[in-house]
C-alpha angles and dihedrals in degrees: 000000000000123000142061116296132196116217118202129219092218113094122253097018116129119229116266121226106223124228123204094265093055092044091054091050093051092045087053090054089053091053090049088053094056105274120132119242090261093047092046091060093056104096093208086069090061092073113130091006110156113229136166123217130207138172114257111199092199104063116137114223124166091345095308133102110239141158111274138178113249135180111241108251092229116067111232118244115244120223117222112230115239113236113254105242134177088257091056090048092052092049091050091048092050090049090055094244118176134188090253 
């Protein structure tokens, strides 16, 4: 198939073929993360970019209004995982934490 596809790191998610609106949004995220305009349009620079998708019920396609997948215009913040230390383990154990 022709086109530009996004592949996700989460398991069992099919690739998404990007349209021009979603490509512009992702390129904008690149610029916000320090890439120049030219660098932001190089899709190889989009690797590991965090995006959030949603269904927009007002997408025009072939003259009709349909549901379409869009990239949220605000890039989600990523939370840095705290390292699991012996101290964290002890606190979890004292709190009675279980795997369930």
